[in-house]
N, C-alpha and C positions, 0 to 999 in steps of 0.2 A: 612573572606569575602567569599560570595557566588561565586562560579566558574561562569564566565561569561556564559558559555553554559547552566548553570542550572537556570539562571535568566529568567524571563518572557521577552517578547519583550517590553512591556511597562516599566519595569525596566531598560532595556538596553537604551531605548529612553530618560529616565529620567537621566541617567548616562551621556549620550552624550550631552544633552541640558544644563545640569548643569556644563558641563566642566570637569567632572571626567575622561572621556575618549573621544575618537573620533572614528568615523566609520573607518578611516584609521588604527588606532591602533587595532581596533577589527579584521580587516582583517589580519593585519600583524601577530597578535598572533595566529589566526587559521592556517595560512599558515605554521608557525613554528611547530605547532602541527601536521598538515598533513604531514609535512616532517618526523617527528619523528615517525609517525605511518604508514609508507609507506608499512610495512609488512601485514598490515591488507588487503591490495588490494581492499579498498572500493572505492576508486576514479579511474575512467578510465582516467580522465583528470582534471586538475585543472587550472581554468582560472586566474592565479596569477596576471599578469599585468593588465588585465582588470577589475579584482575585486578591486584592489588597486585604479585604476583610477576612478572607479564608487564610491568608498568611498570618495575620494577626492572631487568629485563633490557634493555628499551629505553633507559633512562636510561645503562646501562652501555655499550650499543652507540653511543650518541651521543657519550658521553664519550672513547671510544676513537677517535673519528673515522671510524667505519665508515659506509658509505652507508646511509641510511635510506629506507624506502618512502613511497609517496605518502600513505598514511594514518598516517604516524608520529605517535603521541600521540593519535590520534583515539579517543576513548571512545565505543563504539557498542554498541546493544542489538539483539537479534534477535528476531523474532516467534516464538512458541511452536509454530510449524509448520515451522521451519527446523532440520534436523538438525545437531547438533554432537556429534562423537564423545566418548563417555564422559560425556555430559551428558543429563539427562532432557529429553524432548520429549513433549507430550501433546496438541498442537493444541487446547487448551482443553477437552479432553473427559475424562470419567471412564474411558471405555473404554481410554485409553492411560495411566492413572494408574500411576506407578511405572516406566514404560518408559524404559530408557536407551538412546540411540542407539549403534549399532555403527560408524558411520561419520559423517564430516562432509560437509554439503552442499558443493557447488563454491563457492558464494558465501562460506561460512565460510572455506574453505582460502584463497580470494583475499584476504579481509580480512586474515587473519593473515599471509599472504605479504608484504603491504604494510604491515605493522607496526601494525595497528589493535589496540586493546584491547577485547575483548568483555566487557561488564560484567554481562550477565544476559539472561534470556528474558522476553519480555513477554507479558502476558495478551491473549487474543483471543476473539472469538465461535467457538463450537465448530466445528471443521473449517473455520474461515474463513466461516461461514455467519451472516451478520447485518449490519445497517446501524447498529447502536447499541452494541454490545459488552454487550448484556443477555442474551446466550446462552451465556456462558462457564460451564463447571461449577464455576469458581473465583470466581464473583461478578462484579458490575458494575465496570468501570473508570469512575472519576469524571473528568469534565471539570475540569482544573486551575484554570480561570478561574471556573467556576460549578459547584460540586459537585452542584447539583440537576439538571444537564443531562448528556446522553450526550457522549462524545467522538467518536462516529461508529464505524462498524465496517467490516470486522471487525478491522482493525489498530488498535483503539482504544488499547491498551496502548503500541504502538510510537509512537503520535502523542503520548500524554501524557507519556511520558518525555522526549521532546525539548521539548514545550510547557512542562513544569515544570522544565526545566533539570536533569534527573537524568542526562543523558549529553549527548553532543555531537550525535549522530545515531543514526538507527536503521534497520533493514531492516523492511518489511512485505511483504505479498503483496496482490496486486490481481486479483480474478476478475471483478468487475463495478463496481469503484469503491472497493475496500477499502483503498487508499492515499489517493486523492484525496479521497473524502468526509470521513475523519477529519482529513486536512490542512486542509480547508475549516473544519471545526468547531473546530479548535484553532489556527488561525492560523499554518500552516506551509506550506512547500513540499513537495509530495508528487507524485512522478513515477512514472508506469506507462510502462515501457518498450515498444517494440515487441515484439510475440510473437516469441520466439526470440533477442532481443537479449541476455538474461540466462539462464543455465543453470537449469533447474528441478531438476536433480539434487539430492536431499536436501531438496526441499520436499514436505511431505505434501500429496497431491493432493486438490483439491476437484473441479475440472473441468479436465482436463489440456489442452484446447485453448483455454483462456481465462487460466489462472494465469499471472502474471509476478510476480517479485520486484522491489522498487524501494526507493528511499530516502525517509526523512522527514528534512528539514533545516531550519535557520532561514534559509537563503538559497540562491540558484540556484548560486553558486560551488561550495558543498560538495556539492550534488547532482551537479553535473557531474564533480567529482572522484572521487566514489564511483562514478559510472557508468563511468568510465574503468577502475576496478579490478575491477568485477564483470561487466562485459560480455565478450562474445567466445564463440567456438566451443568446445564442451565434447564430448569423445568419449563422455561418459557420458550425454549428453542428444541424442538424434538429431533433436530438433526445434530444437535451437540453431542459429544461423546463422553462417556462416563469413564473413559481410560484415565488412569491416575496421572496427576500433573507432577512431573519431577521438580526438584529443586534445581532449576536450570542454571542459576547463577553460581551455584556451588559445584557444579559439574563441568566447568570450563577447561579443566586441565586433562589432557589425554596424551599419553606416550605412545599409544598404539599405532602401528603403521597401517595405513588404509589401503583399501583396493578401490581404484578410481576409474570409472568408465568415461571414455570420450567418444562422442559419435563424429565420424569423419564428415558426415553430411552437414553437421553444424558448422564445422571449421572450414569446409569448401563451399559454403553456401553463396549464391550470388548476391552481391550487395553487401558482404561482410567487409567492413572498413579493414585496410591493411594493418593499421596501427592497433586496433582492437584485437585481431587475430594474432599479431605478434605478442601482445600483452599476455593473452591466454596461453600461448605456446610457451612463453618464458616461464610462466608459473608452473606449468606442467613439468617443464624440465627441471625446475628447482625441486619439485616434489619427487621426481625420479631420483635426483641426486640425494634427497634426504631419506631415501629407502622405501618410499611409497610405491605401490605397483600401479602403474598408469597404462591402461590397455585400450586400444580402439575396439569398439562394438558397433556392430552393423546396426543401423536404424534407418529404415528406407520410408518411414512415414512423415519425414519433415514437411514435405510439400502438401501433406494432407491436413496439417494442424490448423492452419488459418481458416480454411474453409469449413472444417468441422466445428471450430470454436465460434465462428460468426453465425453459422446456421443455428446452432443450439442456443447460444446467448441471446440473439435477437428473437428467437421464438419465446423464450422466457421473459425477455423484456416486453414483448407484445402483451403477454398476459399480465405481467406486474404492473405495468403503467396504464393498464385500462382504468384503474381506479382514480386516476388524475383526469376528471371530466368536466370541472367547472361547477359541478353540483355539491359535492360533499364538503370540500374545503379548497383553499388556495384560489388561484386566478380564475375569475369569470369574465367572459367578454362583455363589455358594455354595449356592444352592438347586436346583441341577441336577446330576445324576450320569450322565445318559445323553445321547447325542450330540444328538438333536433338541432336548431341552430346554436343553442347553448353549448352543446357537446361539441360540435364541429368547430365553431368559431373559438371557443375557449382553448381547444387543444391546438388549433391551427396558429393562434396568437401566442399561446403559453410555452408551447415547446419550440426549441431551436432546431436548426436544420439537421444536425447529426442524429438527434433523438428521433425525429420524424423518419429519417432515412431507416434507421434501426427497427422502429416499430412497424414500418410497412414492410420491411424485408421479413421480419419475424411473422408477421400476419400472412405473408405470402407462403412461407415455408410450412405453415400450419394449416393452410387452406386445403380444401377437398380438391383431390387430384394431384397435389404436390407433396402432401404429408409424407407419404411413403417414399417418393423420389428424393427428398431432401432430409427432412427431420428424422425418419427412421433410419436411413442410411447413416446419418451423422452419429446417431446413437450407437449403431453397430461399430462404427469406427472408434468411437470413445471407448467401447468395451475391449476392442482389439489393442488399443493404446495402454489401457489399464493393465491388461493381461501381460503385454510385452514389458512394461515398466516394472511390474511385479517379478517377472522372471529375471530381470537384469539385476534387481536388488536382491536376489537370492545368492548372486555371485559377487556383488560389488557393494561397498558401502556408500559411495557417492557418485554422482554424475557432475562433471564440470563442463560449463559451456559459457559463451558470452551472455551478458544480460540483454544487450541490445546490440544490433549490427553496427550501430554508429554511436559517436558521442552526441551530446545535444546539439540538435540542428536548429537553424535560424527560423524565426517566425515567418510563415507564409511559404516555407520551403516545400511543404508536402500538402498543403490544404487543397491545392487543385487537383490532386491526384489521390482519391481516398484508398485506392488498392495499395499504393506505395505507403500511405500512412498506416494501413492495417498490417502491412508486412514488417513495420517496426515492432510488432509483438511477437514475431516469429519464434524466439527463443523463450518467451515467458508463458504462453498459453498452455505448454505441456503440462506444467505443474497444476494448472487449475483443471485442465481436462481430466487428469488422473487423480486429483486430490491429495497430491503429495506435497510436502513442505519445500519451500525454496527460499534462498536468500541471496541477495546481491551485496557484494563487498567492493569498497573502493580501493582497489588494489594496483591501480595504474593511472597514468596521465598520458595525453597524447602530446605532439611537439608544441601545441599552443597552450599546454597546462590544463586542458579540459579533462574532467574525470573519466575514467573508463571502469565500467563495472564488470565484475566476473561473478557468474552465477553458480551457486552449489545447491544441488538437489539431493534429498534423501528419501528413505522409504517412509511410509505413513507412521506418524507419531514418533518419528526418530529426531525430534527437534533437539533433544539433548546432545546427541551425536553431532548433529549439524551445527549447533552452536560452538560445541568444543573444538570441532575442526576449523570452524570459521576463525575462531580465536587464534588457532595455530597459523592459519594462512595470513591473518593480519600481522602477526608477529614475524613471519618469514619475509613479507614485503615491507614492514615498518618496524624493525627490531628496536 
C-alpha cells in the first residue's frame, strides 16, 4: 500500500470519504511519526491537540454530508515566518522568542477555509537568511536521508517535514531559492510562484520585492491544488495581483510540444557538479527525442546575479528588520536600561551572525556616498535582467537549468566561506530578481542516491503551463 504521505491529496480525500481512514487517524499517525523523528529538529512547535480537534471537526463535517474544501484532510505545516493568530512565530530568531501573532496571514486563512489541517510550524534559517538551515537560533535541521547533510535553506524545516513523511505538504517562502534549493536537496517538488501571485500579508519580511510563499509537495498535482487555494488578489497586500487564478490542478495535461531555452553559461559554470550537469543534459536529450525544441540561448549575466541579488536583498532587509529593536515586541536585553543601549544590546544579542552581516551590508549599500555606486546600479542590472528574460519568453516557453550546482552538502562544509555559500544560490536568484515563477523537480539522483533537482522557469503568471510541463517531466523520468 502506498504510504499516506506519498498519496495525492485527492487520493487521501477518497480514502477518508470511502471510510478507509479518517482525518483524525491521519493526524494521529503523523503525530506518532513526528515524535519518532524529533532528532531532525524540523518542527519548532507541533499543534497536537489543536490538529486533532480540527480533524474531528472535519470528520464530522464529512459524515454529515456537508461540502468539503479543496484541501479537505490535507495535513500541512507552515514555515516559522508565516503568521498564525494566537500561535507563536519567531522567524527562527531569538529576537522574536516568545512572540505570539495577533493575526493570521492570508495564506493561513485560505488553508483553513479550504479544510486543511495545520499541524505545526517548521524550523528555518533566521529571518529566511541562509542556504543550509545552519543559521536558525534553534539549531540545525537535519536532512532526513542523510543526517550529516544539510536540508537546504532557508525553508529547510518545511522541506524535511515532507521528505520524512511528517505531514502531507508544507508552505515555505522563497526570496532567492529558499523553496527550490531545499526541495532539490530533499527530493521534493518546490514551487516559487510569480511575484504577486500569492499574498505576502502575514509573512515576516526579509526582502519585500523578492519574497514569495509557495508549497513543498511530493508531486506536481498537490502543488497545483495548493496553488489554487493560496493564490489570488488580497486587499491586505497591495503588491498582490488581480490576475485570474486558473484551475491549476485541472490543467495538468498538455500534449503541446514546447520550446525550451538553455543557457550555456549555466551548464558550463565553475562549481557545477558533474553528476548534476549530466542529469540536466540527459533530461534535455530526452526532451529533444520527444519532439520538443531545445536550443542554447546566450546569457552573459550569470556572474552578475549573486552580487545584484545580495545588494538589493540586504538593502531591503536593513529596512525591514529595523522594527526589531527591543522596544516594540520580542527580545529585550536584560543588560540595558536606557534607550540607546536597549536598541544596541537587544539587536546585538537577539540577532544571529548571518542576519547581522546582511543588515550591516544593506545599511552600507544604502548609505550616503555608496547608494549610487551599489544600490542604484543593482536596480539597473535588475531591470536589464527583467527585459532580457521577457525577450527570451517571447520566443521560448521555458528555461531549464540546475536548481543547485551540487547535491546536499555536509554540515560545516561551506560555513567558513560565505561567498561559497552565497554561490549555492547562483541558479535560483534569477527567478526572484525578475519576478517569474520557477519550480524544482526531483528528476535524478547521484551515485550515492542523493536527490538532484532540475529547475524549470516560465514567464510571469504562467504557473498553469509550468505545472503542466512539470507533470510531463515527472512522467518522463518516473513513468
